[in-house]
C-alpha positions in Angstrom: 137.0 35.2 72.0 139.3 36.5 69.4 138.8 39.5 67.1 135.9 41.9 67.2 133.1 39.3 67.5 132.3 36.1 69.3 132.7 33.1 67.0 129.8 31.3 68.7 127.0 34.0 68.9 128.2 37.0 66.9 128.2 39.5 69.8 130.8 42.3 69.8 133.7 41.5 72.1 134.5 44.9 73.6 131.3 45.2 75.7 132.0 46.8 79.1 130.1 47.0 82.3 126.4 47.7 82.6 125.2 51.3 83.3 121.7 52.7 83.8 122.0 54.5 80.4 122.7 51.2 78.7 119.7 49.5 80.4 117.4 52.3 79.2 118.8 52.3 75.7 118.5 48.5 75.4 114.9 48.6 76.7 113.9 51.2 74.2 115.8 50.2 71.0 115.1 46.5 70.6 111.5 45.8 71.6 111.2 42.3 70.3 114.7 40.8 70.7 114.0 37.7 68.7 117.3 37.6 66.9 118.9 35.1 69.2 117.6 33.0 72.1 114.6 35.0 73.3 112.0 34.4 75.9 111.9 30.6 76.2 115.7 30.3 76.4 115.9 33.0 79.1 113.1 31.4 81.1 114.7 28.0 81.0 118.2 29.0 81.9 117.1 31.4 84.7 115.6 28.3 86.3 118.4 25.9 85.6 121.5 28.1 86.2 120.4 31.6 87.3 123.6 32.7 88.9 125.8 31.6 86.1 123.7 33.2 83.3 123.1 36.5 85.1 126.8 36.7 85.9 127.7 36.1 82.3 125.1 38.7 81.2 126.6 41.3 83.7 130.1 40.5 82.5 129.2 41.3 78.9 127.6 38.3 77.2 124.4 40.2 76.5 123.1 38.2 73.6 122.6 35.3 76.0 119.4 36.5 77.7 116.3 38.4 76.8 117.0 42.0 78.2 116.2 42.1 81.9 113.8 45.1 81.9 111.9 44.0 78.8 111.6 40.5 80.4 110.3 42.2 83.6 107.9 44.6 81.9 106.4 41.8 79.7 106.1 39.4 82.5 104.7 42.1 84.9 102.1 43.1 82.4 100.9 39.6 81.8 101.0 38.7 85.5 99.0 41.9 86.4 96.3 41.2 83.8 96.0 37.6 85.0 96.1 38.6 88.7 93.5 41.4 88.3 91.2 39.2 86.1 91.3 36.1 88.2 92.2 37.4 91.7 95.0 34.9 92.1 97.0 35.4 95.3 94.4 37.9 96.5 93.9 38.1 100.2 90.5 39.1 101.7 91.7 42.0 103.9 88.1 42.7 105.0 87.9 39.3 106.6 91.0 39.8 108.7 90.5 41.4 112.1 93.5 43.5 113.1 92.5 45.9 115.8 95.6 48.1 115.7 95.2 49.1 112.1 93.6 52.5 111.6 91.6 53.4 108.5 94.6 54.7 106.5 96.7 51.7 107.2 93.8 49.3 106.3 93.2 51.2 103.0 96.9 51.0 102.2 96.9 47.2 102.6 93.8 46.9 100.5 95.5 49.0 97.7 98.7 47.0 98.0 96.8 43.8 97.9 95.0 44.9 94.7 98.3 46.0 93.1 100.8 43.4 94.3 102.7 43.3 91.0 103.2 47.0 91.1 104.6 46.8 94.6 107.0 44.0 93.5 108.2 46.2 90.7 108.7 49.2 93.0 110.7 47.1 95.4 113.4 46.3 92.8 115.4 49.6 93.1 115.2 49.3 96.9 116.5 45.7 96.9 119.1 46.6 94.4 120.4 49.4 96.6 120.5 47.0 99.5 122.6 44.4 97.7 124.7 47.2 96.2 125.6 48.4 99.7 125.9 45.0 101.3 128.0 43.4 98.5 130.0 46.5 97.5 133.3 44.7 98.1 132.3 42.3 95.2 132.7 45.3 92.8 129.2 45.3 91.2 127.7 48.7 90.4 124.1 49.7 91.1 123.0 49.0 87.5 124.3 45.5 87.7 122.4 45.0 91.0 119.3 46.5 89.4 119.6 44.0 86.5 120.0 41.1 89.0 116.8 42.0 90.8 115.0 42.7 87.6 115.7 39.1 86.4 114.8 37.7 89.9 111.4 39.5 90.0 110.7 38.8 86.3 111.4 35.1 86.8 109.0 35.0 89.8 106.3 36.7 87.6 106.9 34.3 84.7 106.6 31.4 87.1 103.2 32.7 88.2 102.2 33.0 84.5 103.3 29.4 83.9 101.6 28.0 87.0 98.3 29.9 86.5 96.6 27.4 84.2 97.2 24.6 86.8 95.7 26.8 89.5 92.6 27.0 87.3 92.3 23.3 86.9 93.1 22.6 90.6 91.6 25.5 92.5 92.2 23.9 95.9 95.9 24.5 95.3 95.3 28.3 95.7 94.7 27.9 99.4 
């Protein structure tokens, strides 16, 4: 890169490290992000070369991917609607006999089972903290770890969305 902008994509060159403030600003200010590659490109490259594209995103090539938290919220919303409507990956807790569970624990598991996507989303900051502590010598800050886990979780949710129609045609694949 030479000058103030990338000759290939038009992104500004002086972009620094990710911080929580930047993540929030990016999420709120550009809701559609259709000016460059967008959703299909992000979905494809996170399957083909996830480590490389996330690392490039963290190191400043932000026009490459659909923003992490917008990708996560959009995928989470669609996956939640599909999951609630069609009860995919829904366990029948009532049918499982676990004698050591008391009423409160059983109710918690029923609630968690009904709101699995929400629990996946709530786990992101916890996993990000864990990788931040464990990989601290690598030099990545908490916001960068948060972004990594947002992309991982979002990709899992988008995979469920893509697989869902096949589960409807082949119900025996659900288990």
